[in-house]
Structure formats: structure tokens, C-alpha cells
All heavy atoms as TSV, in Angstrom:
chain	resi	resn	atom	element	x	y	z
A	1	MET	N	N	-28.093	1.993	86.692
A	1	MET	CA	C	-26.753	1.454	86.428
A	1	MET	C	C	-26.663	1.269	84.894
A	1	MET	O	O	-27.557	0.829	84.239
A	1	MET	CB	C	-26.614	0.110	87.139
A	1	MET	CG	C	-25.249	-0.476	87.011
A	1	MET	SD	S	-25.023	-2.094	87.797
A	1	MET	CE	C	-25.825	-1.930	89.332
A	2	ASN	N	N	-25.498	1.610	84.342
A	2	ASN	CA	C	-25.298	1.456	82.912
A	2	ASN	C	C	-24.848	0.006	82.580
A	2	ASN	O	O	-24.543	-0.740	83.454
A	2	ASN	CB	C	-24.313	2.480	82.360
A	2	ASN	CG	C	-22.887	2.267	82.889
A	2	ASN	OD1	O	-22.460	1.187	83.086
A	2	ASN	ND2	N	-22.162	3.363	83.004
A	3	GLY	N	N	-24.866	-0.314	81.345
A	3	GLY	CA	C	-24.582	-1.689	80.900
A	3	GLY	C	C	-23.201	-1.860	80.255
A	3	GLY	O	O	-23.105	-2.603	79.313
A	4	GLN	N	N	-22.189	-1.179	80.786
A	4	GLN	CA	C	-20.872	-1.222	80.142
A	4	GLN	C	C	-19.993	-2.347	80.707
A	4	GLN	O	O	-19.040	-2.724	80.062
A	4	GLN	CB	C	-20.159	0.103	80.285
A	4	GLN	CG	C	-20.867	1.219	79.575
A	4	GLN	CD	C	-20.162	2.548	79.755
A	4	GLN	OE1	O	-19.621	2.840	80.804
A	4	GLN	NE2	N	-20.213	3.378	78.700
A	5	ASN	N	N	-20.277	-2.872	81.874
A	5	ASN	CA	C	-19.451	-3.908	82.488
A	5	ASN	C	C	-20.176	-5.291	82.408
A	5	ASN	O	O	-21.307	-5.426	82.913
A	5	ASN	CB	C	-19.203	-3.566	83.969
A	5	ASN	CG	C	-18.333	-2.346	84.093
A	5	ASN	OD1	O	-17.259	-2.295	83.535
A	5	ASN	ND2	N	-18.791	-1.368	84.850
A	6	ARG	N	N	-19.494	-6.256	81.831
A	6	ARG	CA	C	-20.095	-7.569	81.627
A	6	ARG	C	C	-20.449	-8.230	82.941
A	6	ARG	O	O	-21.434	-8.975	83.020
A	6	ARG	CB	C	-19.094	-8.423	80.834
A	6	ARG	CG	C	-19.673	-9.682	80.289
A	6	ARG	CD	C	-18.640	-10.421	79.426
A	6	ARG	NE	N	-19.262	-11.457	78.618
A	6	ARG	CZ	C	-19.555	-12.664	78.988
A	6	ARG	NH1	N	-19.266	-13.006	80.233
A	6	ARG	NH2	N	-20.150	-13.496	78.203
A	7	LYS	N	N	-19.703	-7.958	84.006
A	7	LYS	CA	C	-19.902	-8.628	85.263
A	7	LYS	C	C	-21.279	-8.239	85.898
A	7	LYS	O	O	-21.769	-8.968	86.774
A	7	LYS	CB	C	-18.777	-8.311	86.241
A	7	LYS	CG	C	-18.712	-6.881	86.671
A	7	LYS	CD	C	-17.543	-6.628	87.656
A	7	LYS	CE	C	-17.376	-5.177	88.001
A	7	LYS	NZ	N	-18.524	-4.497	88.511
A	8	ASP	N	N	-21.844	-7.137	85.471
A	8	ASP	CA	C	-23.128	-6.671	86.010
A	8	ASP	C	C	-24.311	-7.234	85.328
A	8	ASP	O	O	-25.490	-6.996	85.708
A	8	ASP	CB	C	-23.202	-5.141	85.931
A	8	ASP	CG	C	-22.139	-4.439	86.753
A	8	ASP	OD1	O	-21.682	-5.042	87.758
A	8	ASP	OD2	O	-21.743	-3.310	86.402
A	9	ILE	N	N	-24.090	-7.988	84.219
A	9	ILE	CA	C	-25.214	-8.441	83.373
A	9	ILE	C	C	-25.234	-9.957	83.331
A	9	ILE	O	O	-24.153	-10.613	83.214
A	9	ILE	CB	C	-25.054	-7.873	81.935
A	9	ILE	CG1	C	-25.040	-6.370	82.020
A	9	ILE	CG2	C	-26.180	-8.361	81.023
A	9	ILE	CD1	C	-24.570	-5.711	80.738
A	10	TYR	N	N	-26.426	-10.566	83.452
A	10	TYR	CA	C	-26.588	-12.000	83.457
A	10	TYR	C	C	-27.974	-12.378	82.950
A	10	TYR	O	O	-28.871	-11.540	82.904
A	10	TYR	CB	C	-26.366	-12.534	84.924
A	10	TYR	CG	C	-27.226	-11.844	85.933
A	10	TYR	CD1	C	-28.526	-12.266	86.209
A	10	TYR	CD2	C	-26.742	-10.701	86.605
A	10	TYR	CE1	C	-29.305	-11.584	87.118
A	10	TYR	CE2	C	-27.540	-10.023	87.523
A	10	TYR	CZ	C	-28.817	-10.486	87.780
A	10	TYR	OH	O	-29.637	-9.863	88.716
A	11	PRO	N	N	-28.118	-13.620	82.468
A	11	PRO	CA	C	-29.403	-14.070	81.985
A	11	PRO	C	C	-30.513	-13.910	83.018
A	11	PRO	O	O	-30.290	-14.171	84.204
A	11	PRO	CB	C	-29.202	-15.521	81.624
A	11	PRO	CG	C	-27.714	-15.609	81.304
A	11	PRO	CD	C	-27.068	-14.643	82.294
A	12	GLY	N	N	-31.668	-13.455	82.590
A	12	GLY	CA	C	-32.802	-13.246	83.500
A	12	GLY	C	C	-32.926	-11.842	84.060
A	12	GLY	O	O	-33.931	-11.489	84.667
A	13	LEU	N	N	-31.883	-10.998	83.728
A	13	LEU	CA	C	-31.906	-9.607	84.191
A	13	LEU	C	C	-32.769	-8.767	83.289
A	13	LEU	O	O	-32.740	-8.888	82.071
A	13	LEU	CB	C	-30.441	-9.076	84.195
A	13	LEU	CG	C	-30.178	-7.704	84.749
A	13	LEU	CD1	C	-30.478	-7.668	86.243
A	13	LEU	CD2	C	-28.778	-7.256	84.467
A	14	GLU	N	N	-33.528	-7.824	83.894
A	14	GLU	CA	C	-34.333	-6.880	83.077
A	14	GLU	C	C	-33.450	-5.651	82.721
A	14	GLU	O	O	-32.852	-5.094	83.591
A	14	GLU	CB	C	-35.585	-6.445	83.862
A	14	GLU	CG	C	-36.550	-5.602	83.001
A	14	GLU	CD	C	-37.805	-5.279	83.718
A	14	GLU	OE1	O	-37.884	-5.394	84.956
A	14	GLU	OE2	O	-38.758	-4.833	83.050
A	15	VAL	N	N	-33.431	-5.352	81.416
A	15	VAL	CA	C	-32.596	-4.248	80.914
A	15	VAL	C	C	-33.326	-3.437	79.854
A	15	VAL	O	O	-34.306	-3.899	79.263
A	15	VAL	CB	C	-31.286	-4.823	80.314
A	15	VAL	CG1	C	-30.414	-5.501	81.402
A	15	VAL	CG2	C	-31.570	-5.755	79.151
A	16	ASP	N	N	-32.819	-2.281	79.647
A	16	ASP	CA	C	-33.168	-1.445	78.454
A	16	ASP	C	C	-32.030	-1.504	77.472
A	16	ASP	O	O	-30.887	-1.239	77.848
A	16	ASP	CB	C	-33.443	0.001	78.889
A	16	ASP	CG	C	-34.780	0.239	79.538
A	16	ASP	OD1	O	-35.665	-0.634	79.361
A	16	ASP	OD2	O	-34.927	1.252	80.234
A	17	ILE	N	N	-32.324	-1.840	76.240
A	17	ILE	CA	C	-31.283	-1.921	75.231
A	17	ILE	C	C	-31.581	-0.932	74.077
A	17	ILE	O	O	-32.705	-0.468	73.924
A	17	ILE	CB	C	-31.111	-3.339	74.632
A	17	ILE	CG1	C	-32.325	-3.754	73.834
A	17	ILE	CG2	C	-30.768	-4.349	75.726
A	17	ILE	CD1	C	-32.118	-4.999	73.003
A	18	ILE	N	N	-30.520	-0.635	73.336
A	18	ILE	CA	C	-30.665	0.183	72.088
A	18	ILE	C	C	-30.396	-0.795	70.923
A	18	ILE	O	O	-29.359	-1.378	70.836
A	18	ILE	CB	C	-29.682	1.339	72.080
A	18	ILE	CG1	C	-29.941	2.295	73.245
A	18	ILE	CG2	C	-29.812	2.095	70.742
A	18	ILE	CD1	C	-29.007	3.457	73.338
A	19	LEU	N	N	-31.414	-0.973	70.098
A	19	LEU	CA	C	-31.268	-1.790	68.942
A	19	LEU	C	C	-30.465	-1.059	67.875
A	19	LEU	O	O	-30.403	0.192	67.912
A	19	LEU	CB	C	-32.664	-2.129	68.336
A	19	LEU	CG	C	-33.654	-2.827	69.300
A	19	LEU	CD1	C	-34.997	-2.935	68.629
A	19	LEU	CD2	C	-33.122	-4.190	69.650
A	20	LYS	N	N	-29.839	-1.779	66.955
A	20	LYS	CA	C	-29.029	-1.184	65.915
A	20	LYS	C	C	-29.822	-0.133	65.147
A	20	LYS	O	O	-29.338	0.954	64.873
A	20	LYS	CB	C	-28.483	-2.279	64.972
A	20	LYS	CG	C	-27.605	-1.793	63.872
A	20	LYS	CD	C	-26.239	-1.553	64.383
A	20	LYS	CE	C	-25.239	-1.321	63.226
A	20	LYS	NZ	N	-23.924	-0.966	63.706
A	21	LYS	N	N	-31.052	-0.473	64.801
A	21	LYS	CA	C	-31.893	0.461	63.995
A	21	LYS	C	C	-32.273	1.694	64.777
A	21	LYS	O	O	-32.679	2.702	64.211
A	21	LYS	CB	C	-33.142	-0.235	63.489
A	21	LYS	CG	C	-34.149	-0.594	64.551
A	21	LYS	CD	C	-35.366	-1.332	63.960
A	21	LYS	CE	C	-36.382	-1.711	65.021
A	21	LYS	NZ	N	-37.120	-0.613	65.518
A	22	ASP	N	N	-32.139	1.668	66.119
A	22	ASP	CA	C	-32.550	2.796	66.985
A	22	ASP	C	C	-31.363	3.617	67.487
A	22	ASP	O	O	-31.521	4.520	68.330
A	22	ASP	CB	C	-33.363	2.305	68.163
A	22	ASP	CG	C	-34.703	1.717	67.752
A	22	ASP	OD1	O	-35.226	2.144	66.689
A	22	ASP	OD2	O	-35.216	0.841	68.470
A	23	GLN	N	N	-30.163	3.332	66.976
A	23	GLN	CA	C	-28.977	4.042	67.519
A	23	GLN	C	C	-29.031	5.547	67.300
A	23	GLN	O	O	-28.642	6.305	68.163
A	23	GLN	CB	C	-27.677	3.488	66.886
A	23	GLN	CG	C	-27.318	2.143	67.485
A	23	GLN	CD	C	-26.037	1.595	66.847
A	23	GLN	OE1	O	-25.628	2.017	65.743
A	23	GLN	NE2	N	-25.390	0.702	67.530
A	24	ARG	N	N	-29.565	6.005	66.189
A	24	ARG	CA	C	-29.648	7.441	65.930
A	24	ARG	C	C	-30.689	8.102	66.814
A	24	ARG	O	O	-30.449	9.159	67.355
A	24	ARG	CB	C	-29.985	7.733	64.464
A	24	ARG	CG	C	-28.809	7.471	63.533
A	24	ARG	CD	C	-29.248	7.822	62.097
A	24	ARG	NE	N	-28.140	7.623	61.163
A	24	ARG	CZ	C	-27.397	8.619	60.685
A	24	ARG	NH1	N	-27.628	9.866	61.069
A	24	ARG	NH2	N	-26.425	8.371	59.895
A	25	SER	N	N	-31.849	7.485	66.966
A	25	SER	CA	C	-32.906	8.058	67.764
A	25	SER	C	C	-32.742	7.865	69.266
A	25	SER	O	O	-33.245	8.613	70.051
A	25	SER	CB	C	-34.279	7.464	67.308
A	25	SER	OG	O	-34.377	6.125	67.674
A	26	GLY	N	N	-32.034	6.792	69.653
A	26	GLY	CA	C	-31.835	6.477	71.059
A	26	GLY	C	C	-33.017	5.810	71.700
A	26	GLY	O	O	-33.129	5.757	72.944
A	27	THR	N	N	-33.957	5.336	70.889
A	27	THR	CA	C	-35.140	4.657	71.435
A	27	THR	C	C	-34.737	3.386	72.167
A	27	THR	O	O	-33.916	2.576	71.690
A	27	THR	CB	C	-36.094	4.243	70.280
A	27	THR	OG1	O	-36.469	5.432	69.548
A	27	THR	CG2	C	-37.361	3.553	70.787
A	28	LEU	N	N	-35.290	3.222	73.383
A	28	LEU	CA	C	-34.926	2.069	74.221
A	28	LEU	C	C	-35.959	0.944	74.066
A	28	LEU	O	O	-37.151	1.200	73.886
A	28	LEU	CB	C	-34.818	2.512	75.664
A	28	LEU	CG	C	-33.778	3.537	75.999
A	28	LEU	CD1	C	-33.862	3.950	77.474
A	28	LEU	CD2	C	-32.408	3.009	75.681
A	29	THR	N	N	-35.499	-0.267	74.205
A	29	THR	CA	C	-36.351	-1.456	74.168
A	29	THR	C	C	-36.121	-2.209	75.448
A	29	THR	O	O	-34.947	-2.537	75.752
A	29	THR	CB	C	-36.012	-2.351	72.948
A	29	THR	OG1	O	-36.157	-1.583	71.774
A	29	THR	CG2	C	-36.910	-3.557	72.920
A	30	ARG	N	N	-37.183	-2.527	76.231
A	30	ARG	CA	C	-37.044	-3.198	77.516
A	30	ARG	C	C	-37.271	-4.692	77.298
A	30	ARG	O	O	-38.110	-5.097	76.536
A	30	ARG	CB	C	-38.019	-2.657	78.531
A	30	ARG	CG	C	-37.816	-3.278	79.908
A	30	ARG	CD	C	-38.469	-2.487	80.992
A	30	ARG	NE	N	-37.742	-1.219	81.145
A	30	ARG	CZ	C	-38.047	-0.326	82.098
A	30	ARG	NH1	N	-38.989	-0.538	82.970
A	30	ARG	NH2	N	-37.366	0.827	82.180
A	31	GLY	N	N	-36.470	-5.462	78.018
A	31	GLY	CA	C	-36.650	-6.943	77.923
A	31	GLY	C	C	-35.779	-7.680	78.953
A	31	GLY	O	O	-35.066	-7.042	79.747
A	32	ILE	N	N	-35.849	-9.002	78.876
A	32	ILE	CA	C	-35.075	-9.869	79.756
A	32	ILE	C	C	-33.943	-10.494	79.006
A	32	ILE	O	O	-34.115	-11.011	77.887
A	32	ILE	CB	C	-36.034	-10.992	80.334
A	32	ILE	CG1	C	-37.266	-10.433	80.975
A	32	ILE	CG2	C	-35.238	-11.893	81.284
A	32	ILE	CD1	C	-37.032	-9.555	82.199
A	33	VAL	N	N	-32.743	-10.434	79.591
A	33	VAL	CA	C	-31.545	-10.951	78.919
A	33	VAL	C	C	-31.667	-12.458	78.793
A	33	VAL	O	O	-31.925	-13.179	79.795
A	33	VAL	CB	C	-30.261	-10.606	79.721
A	33	VAL	CG1	C	-29.040	-11.251	79.110
A	33	VAL	CG2	C	-30.089	-9.093	79.806
A	34	LYS	N	N	-31.425	-12.998	77.564
A	34	LYS	CA	C	-31.350	-14.440	77.341
A	34	LYS	C	C	-29.911	-14.891	77.372
A	34	LYS	O	O	-29.569	-15.855	78.053
A	34	LYS	CB	C	-31.969	-14.818	75.992
A	34	LYS	CG	C	-31.966	-16.271	75.710
A	34	LYS	CD	C	-32.684	-16.612	74.434
A	34	LYS	CE	C	-32.720	-18.090	74.180
A	34	LYS	NZ	N	-33.388	-18.416	72.903
A	35	ASN	N	N	-29.037	-14.175	76.621
A	35	ASN	CA	C	-27.578	-14.441	76.692
A	35	ASN	C	C	-26.778	-13.262	76.298
A	35	ASN	O	O	-27.271	-12.321	75.715
A	35	ASN	CB	C	-27.208	-15.706	75.878
A	35	ASN	CG	C	-27.711	-15.665	74.471
A	35	ASN	OD1	O	-28.184	-14.635	73.978
A	35	ASN	ND2	N	-27.660	-16.777	73.778
A	36	LEU	N	N	-25.499	-13.282	76.700
A	36	LEU	CA	C	-24.559	-12.196	76.456
A	36	LEU	C	C	-23.799	-12.509	75.178
A	36	LEU	O	O	-23.353	-13.623	75.019
A	36	LEU	CB	C	-23.592	-12.018	77.598
A	36	LEU	CG	C	-24.158	-11.328	78.864
A	36	LEU	CD1	C	-25.164	-12.157	79.569
A	36	LEU	CD2	C	-23.060	-10.916	79.773
A	37	LEU	N	N	-23.636	-11.530	74.280
A	37	LEU	CA	C	-22.919	-11.711	73.053
A	37	LEU	C	C	-21.533	-11.088	73.042
A	37	LEU	O	O	-20.730	-11.401	72.205
A	37	LEU	CB	C	-23.787	-11.149	71.906
A	37	LEU	CG	C	-25.202	-11.750	71.803
A	37	LEU	CD1	C	-25.966	-11.054	70.692
A	37	LEU	CD2	C	-25.155	-13.237	71.590
A	38	THR	N	N	-21.287	-10.128	73.968
A	38	THR	CA	C	-19.966	-9.517	74.057
A	38	THR	C	C	-19.134	-10.325	75.052
A	38	THR	O	O	-19.536	-10.550	76.182
A	38	THR	CB	C	-20.086	-8.082	74.564
A	38	THR	OG1	O	-20.853	-7.315	73.655
A	38	THR	CG2	C	-18.719	-7.402	74.749
A	39	SER	N	N	-17.931	-10.708	74.619
A	39	SER	CA	C	-17.074	-11.527	75.525
A	39	SER	C	C	-16.132	-10.645	76.334
A	39	SER	O	O	-15.621	-11.076	77.363
A	39	SER	CB	C	-16.266	-12.510	74.706
A	39	SER	OG	O	-15.453	-11.856	73.717
A	40	ALA	N	N	-15.886	-9.380	75.895
A	40	ALA	CA	C	-15.002	-8.488	76.623
A	40	ALA	C	C	-15.603	-8.122	77.970
A	40	ALA	O	O	-16.814	-8.009	78.086
A	40	ALA	CB	C	-14.696	-7.223	75.775
A	41	PRO	N	N	-14.780	-7.860	78.970
A	41	PRO	CA	C	-15.309	-7.506	80.289
A	41	PRO	C	C	-15.899	-6.087	80.347
A	41	PRO	O	O	-16.667	-5.797	81.257
A	41	PRO	CB	C	-14.067	-7.612	81.243
A	41	PRO	CG	C	-12.911	-7.495	80.326
A	41	PRO	CD	C	-13.334	-8.048	79.006
A	42	TYR	N	N	-15.535	-5.268	79.391
A	42	TYR	CA	C	-16.036	-3.867	79.322
A	42	TYR	C	C	-16.255	-3.430	77.911
A	42	TYR	O	O	-15.450	-3.817	77.025
A	42	TYR	CB	C	-15.049	-2.907	79.995
A	42	TYR	CG	C	-15.393	-1.445	79.850
A	42	TYR	CD1	C	-16.287	-0.855	80.758
A	42	TYR	CD2	C	-14.875	-0.688	78.826
A	42	TYR	CE1	C	-16.586	0.482	80.610
A	42	TYR	CE2	C	-15.202	0.645	78.694
A	42	TYR	CZ	C	-16.067	1.239	79.596
A	42	TYR	OH	O	-16.407	2.555	79.467
A	43	HIS	N	N	-17.307	-2.675	77.607
A	43	HIS	CA	C	-17.512	-2.123	76.275
A	43	HIS	C	C	-18.086	-0.703	76.472
A	43	HIS	O	O	-19.092	-0.513	77.152
A	43	HIS	CB	C	-18.420	-2.945	75.452
A	43	HIS	CG	C	-18.367	-2.574	73.973
A	43	HIS	ND1	N	-18.933	-1.460	73.490
A	43	HIS	CD2	C	-17.764	-3.236	72.914
A	43	HIS	CE1	C	-18.739	-1.389	72.173
A	43	HIS	NE2	N	-18.025	-2.449	71.827
A	44	SER	N	N	-17.485	0.298	75.828
A	44	SER	CA	C	-17.818	1.693	76.058
A	44	SER	C	C	-19.285	2.006	75.626
A	44	SER	O	O	-19.888	2.909	76.189
A	44	SER	CB	C	-16.853	2.590	75.347
A	44	SER	OG	O	-16.875	2.371	73.953
A	45	ARG	N	N	-19.786	1.340	74.633
A	45	ARG	CA	C	-21.150	1.582	74.147
A	45	ARG	C	C	-22.174	0.619	74.754
A	45	ARG	O	O	-23.384	0.727	74.425
A	45	ARG	CB	C	-21.202	1.523	72.607
A	45	ARG	CG	C	-20.464	2.652	71.962
A	45	ARG	CD	C	-20.644	2.715	70.449
A	45	ARG	NE	N	-20.375	1.430	69.828
A	45	ARG	CZ	C	-19.219	1.097	69.252
A	45	ARG	NH1	N	-18.237	1.933	69.245
A	45	ARG	NH2	N	-19.074	-0.083	68.720
A	46	GLY	N	N	-21.728	-0.294	75.573
A	46	GLY	CA	C	-22.666	-1.192	76.232
A	46	GLY	C	C	-22.417	-2.639	75.772
A	46	GLY	O	O	-22.027	-2.860	74.654
A	47	ILE	N	N	-22.683	-3.571	76.693
A	47	ILE	CA	C	-22.524	-5.000	76.413
A	47	ILE	C	C	-23.640	-5.424	75.468
A	47	ILE	O	O	-24.808	-5.099	75.735
A	47	ILE	CB	C	-22.542	-5.836	77.692
A	47	ILE	CG1	C	-21.394	-5.409	78.618
A	47	ILE	CG2	C	-22.462	-7.304	77.414
A	47	ILE	CD1	C	-19.973	-5.597	78.099
A	48	LYS	N	N	-23.318	-6.152	74.372
A	48	LYS	CA	C	-24.350	-6.630	73.473
A	48	LYS	C	C	-24.980	-7.893	74.012
A	48	LYS	O	O	-24.301	-8.805	74.487
A	48	LYS	CB	C	-23.732	-6.883	72.090
A	48	LYS	CG	C	-24.785	-7.186	71.042
A	48	LYS	CD	C	-24.166	-7.390	69.667
A	48	LYS	CE	C	-23.848	-6.071	69.034
A	48	LYS	NZ	N	-23.404	-6.241	67.593
A	49	VAL	N	N	-26.336	-7.921	74.008
A	49	VAL	CA	C	-27.069	-9.034	74.523
A	49	VAL	C	C	-28.225	-9.424	73.564
A	49	VAL	O	O	-28.606	-8.625	72.704
A	49	VAL	CB	C	-27.709	-8.729	75.924
A	49	VAL	CG1	C	-26.634	-8.452	76.952
A	49	VAL	CG2	C	-28.709	-7.587	75.816
A	50	ARG	N	N	-28.675	-10.660	73.754
A	50	ARG	CA	C	-29.919	-11.074	73.047
A	50	ARG	C	C	-30.993	-11.194	74.136
A	50	ARG	O	O	-30.792	-11.823	75.148
A	50	ARG	CB	C	-29.696	-12.475	72.383
A	50	ARG	CG	C	-30.954	-13.007	71.697
A	50	ARG	CD	C	-30.739	-14.308	70.997
A	50	ARG	NE	N	-29.940	-14.075	69.784
A	50	ARG	CZ	C	-28.699	-14.566	69.580
A	50	ARG	NH1	N	-28.175	-15.331	70.477
A	50	ARG	NH2	N	-28.040	-14.289	68.469
A	51	LEU	N	N	-32.168	-10.602	73.839
A	51	LEU	CA	C	-33.256	-10.688	74.779
A	51	LEU	C	C	-34.024	-11.985	74.562
A	51	LEU	O	O	-33.883	-12.722	73.526
A	51	LEU	CB	C	-34.231	-9.504	74.533
A	51	LEU	CG	C	-33.627	-8.130	74.781
A	51	LEU	CD1	C	-34.687	-7.035	74.527
A	51	LEU	CD2	C	-33.037	-7.973	76.152
A	52	GLU	N	N	-34.891	-12.329	75.473
A	52	GLU	CA	C	-35.663	-13.581	75.397
A	52	GLU	C	C	-36.561	-13.600	74.146
A	52	GLU	O	O	-36.865	-14.636	73.635
A	52	GLU	CB	C	-36.501	-13.798	76.660
A	52	GLU	CG	C	-35.656	-14.185	77.855
A	52	GLU	CD	C	-36.450	-14.463	79.109
A	52	GLU	OE1	O	-37.652	-14.104	79.154
A	52	GLU	OE2	O	-35.873	-15.080	80.031
A	53	ASP	N	N	-36.969	-12.405	73.628
A	53	ASP	CA	C	-37.805	-12.371	72.441
A	53	ASP	C	C	-36.939	-12.331	71.167
A	53	ASP	O	O	-37.488	-12.252	70.048
A	53	ASP	CB	C	-38.740	-11.154	72.472
A	53	ASP	CG	C	-38.003	-9.816	72.471
A	53	ASP	OD1	O	-36.798	-9.831	72.338
A	53	ASP	OD2	O	-38.703	-8.806	72.579
A	54	GLY	N	N	-35.602	-12.500	71.274
A	54	GLY	CA	C	-34.758	-12.621	70.125
A	54	GLY	C	C	-34.114	-11.328	69.609
A	54	GLY	O	O	-33.245	-11.347	68.780
A	55	GLN	N	N	-34.516	-10.191	70.169
A	55	GLN	CA	C	-33.957	-8.902	69.737
A	55	GLN	C	C	-32.533	-8.764	70.257
A	55	GLN	O	O	-32.238	-9.208	71.407
A	55	GLN	CB	C	-34.816	-7.745	70.207
A	55	GLN	CG	C	-36.183	-7.744	69.636
A	55	GLN	CD	C	-36.983	-6.504	70.025
A	55	GLN	OE1	O	-36.929	-5.515	69.336
A	55	GLN	NE2	N	-37.637	-6.595	71.174
A	56	VAL	N	N	-31.631	-8.159	69.480
A	56	VAL	CA	C	-30.264	-7.999	69.868
A	56	VAL	C	C	-29.908	-6.528	69.909
A	56	VAL	O	O	-30.283	-5.762	69.033
A	56	VAL	CB	C	-29.314	-8.700	68.822
A	56	VAL	CG1	C	-27.837	-8.397	69.135
A	56	VAL	CG2	C	-29.567	-10.217	68.826
A	57	GLY	N	N	-29.232	-6.098	70.983
A	57	GLY	CA	C	-28.842	-4.733	71.089
A	57	GLY	C	C	-27.837	-4.532	72.266
A	57	GLY	O	O	-27.464	-5.530	72.925
A	58	ARG	N	N	-27.427	-3.311	72.476
A	58	ARG	CA	C	-26.456	-3.009	73.527
A	58	ARG	C	C	-27.197	-2.449	74.739
A	58	ARG	O	O	-28.106	-1.651	74.607
A	58	ARG	CB	C	-25.423	-1.998	73.027
A	58	ARG	CG	C	-24.570	-2.527	71.912
A	58	ARG	CD	C	-23.353	-1.734	71.680
A	58	ARG	NE	N	-22.554	-2.267	70.615
A	58	ARG	CZ	C	-21.629	-3.241	70.773
A	58	ARG	NH1	N	-21.408	-3.720	71.983
A	58	ARG	NH2	N	-20.932	-3.666	69.750
A	59	VAL	N	N	-26.775	-2.935	75.914
A	59	VAL	CA	C	-27.433	-2.551	77.176
A	59	VAL	C	C	-27.148	-1.076	77.430
A	59	VAL	O	O	-25.996	-0.638	77.523
A	59	VAL	CB	C	-26.959	-3.376	78.349
A	59	VAL	CG1	C	-27.570	-2.950	79.662
A	59	VAL	CG2	C	-27.292	-4.903	78.085
A	60	ALA	N	N	-28.254	-0.302	77.563
A	60	ALA	CA	C	-28.169	1.080	77.942
A	60	ALA	C	C	-28.290	1.263	79.451
A	60	ALA	O	O	-27.563	2.011	80.084
A	60	ALA	CB	C	-29.193	1.919	77.190
A	61	TYR	N	N	-29.271	0.563	80.030
A	61	TYR	CA	C	-29.540	0.667	81.467
A	61	TYR	C	C	-29.937	-0.698	82.002
A	61	TYR	O	O	-30.627	-1.488	81.359
A	61	TYR	CB	C	-30.715	1.629	81.744
A	61	TYR	CG	C	-30.459	3.024	81.247
A	61	TYR	CD1	C	-31.088	3.478	80.121
A	61	TYR	CD2	C	-29.597	3.897	81.940
A	61	TYR	CE1	C	-30.851	4.777	79.633
A	61	TYR	CE2	C	-29.357	5.160	81.463
A	61	TYR	CZ	C	-29.988	5.585	80.341
A	61	TYR	OH	O	-29.773	6.872	79.886
A	62	ILE	N	N	-29.549	-0.930	83.246
A	62	ILE	CA	C	-29.991	-2.102	84.011
A	62	ILE	C	C	-31.109	-1.662	84.864
A	62	ILE	O	O	-30.987	-0.656	85.572
A	62	ILE	CB	C	-28.848	-2.703	84.823
A	62	ILE	CG1	C	-27.749	-3.198	83.852
A	62	ILE	CG2	C	-29.333	-3.800	85.706
A	62	ILE	CD1	C	-26.451	-3.583	84.572
A	63	ILE	N	N	-32.241	-2.334	84.800
A	63	ILE	CA	C	-33.421	-1.965	85.610
A	63	ILE	C	C	-33.216	-2.443	87.049
A	63	ILE	O	O	-33.086	-3.660	87.280
A	63	ILE	CB	C	-34.716	-2.567	85.000
A	63	ILE	CG1	C	-34.849	-2.242	83.521
A	63	ILE	CG2	C	-35.905	-2.095	85.768
A	63	ILE	CD1	C	-34.750	-0.764	83.156
A	64	GLU	N	N	-33.135	-1.534	87.959
A	64	GLU	CA	C	-32.954	-1.838	89.371
A	64	GLU	C	C	-34.238	-2.288	89.964
A	64	GLU	O	O	-35.308	-1.648	89.798
A	64	GLU	CB	C	-32.420	-0.624	90.141
A	64	GLU	CG	C	-31.110	-0.090	89.660
A	64	GLU	CD	C	-29.909	-0.974	89.983
A	64	GLU	OE1	O	-30.011	-1.778	90.900
A	64	GLU	OE2	O	-28.884	-0.834	89.298
A	65	GLU	N	N	-34.238	-3.385	90.718
A	65	GLU	CA	C	-35.450	-3.842	91.403
A	65	GLU	C	C	-35.376	-3.379	92.836
A	65	GLU	O	O	-34.366	-3.504	93.486
A	65	GLU	CB	C	-35.538	-5.360	91.339
A	65	GLU	CG	C	-35.771	-5.843	89.945
A	65	GLU	CD	C	-36.123	-7.315	89.881
A	65	GLU	OE1	O	-36.505	-7.864	90.954
A	65	GLU	OE2	O	-36.003	-7.925	88.825
A	66	ASP	N	N	-36.520	-2.842	93.296
A	66	ASP	CA	C	-36.600	-2.379	94.690
A	66	ASP	C	C	-37.117	-3.515	95.560
A	66	ASP	O	O	-38.151	-4.085	95.279
A	66	ASP	CB	C	-37.554	-1.179	94.811
A	66	ASP	CG	C	-37.025	0.028	94.016
A	66	ASP	OD1	O	-35.813	0.188	93.929
A	66	ASP	OD2	O	-37.862	0.760	93.505
A	67	PHE	N	N	-36.359	-3.827	96.624
A	67	PHE	CA	C	-36.772	-4.883	97.540
A	67	PHE	C	C	-37.225	-4.307	98.844
A	67	PHE	O	O	-36.796	-3.371	99.366
A	67	PHE	CB	C	-35.635	-5.893	97.772
A	67	PHE	CG	C	-35.304	-6.659	96.553
A	67	PHE	CD1	C	-34.185	-6.357	95.773
A	67	PHE	CD2	C	-36.120	-7.734	96.189
A	67	PHE	CE1	C	-33.875	-7.086	94.652
A	67	PHE	CE2	C	-35.819	-8.471	95.038
A	67	PHE	CZ	C	-34.698	-8.165	94.293
């Protein structure tokens, strides 16, 4: 699932984000969402979040958990 809709993202969710410095290369960083920084319900490049380790970037993928 992609990270363009705010309703799909919440604190505690595991996601892959693209950091500002990695936008050209597309390198992904995995982490747990601490809080959401984008207030709009949709963003074409991904909702901006802060991870628990303090890194900020746009959500590229939501990691699906298999139950």
C-alpha cells in the first residue's frame, strides 16, 4: 500500500519513507511512525511523517503485516 492517504497512516505503523536527501536515489528508510506532519488528507508524493528515531520523510510504502 502506498502512503498517499493520511487516513491509512497512524502512530505505531511500520513504513518505508524517502528522506529528503534520498529523493534522487530513491533509497528507502524503514521505521515506526511517531507522528504525522502533513495535515492534508492526500498528498501525491506521500504523507510526511516523523519516525520514532527522529528522521523525517514522505511515506513511500506501508508495511503490511501478515496475520
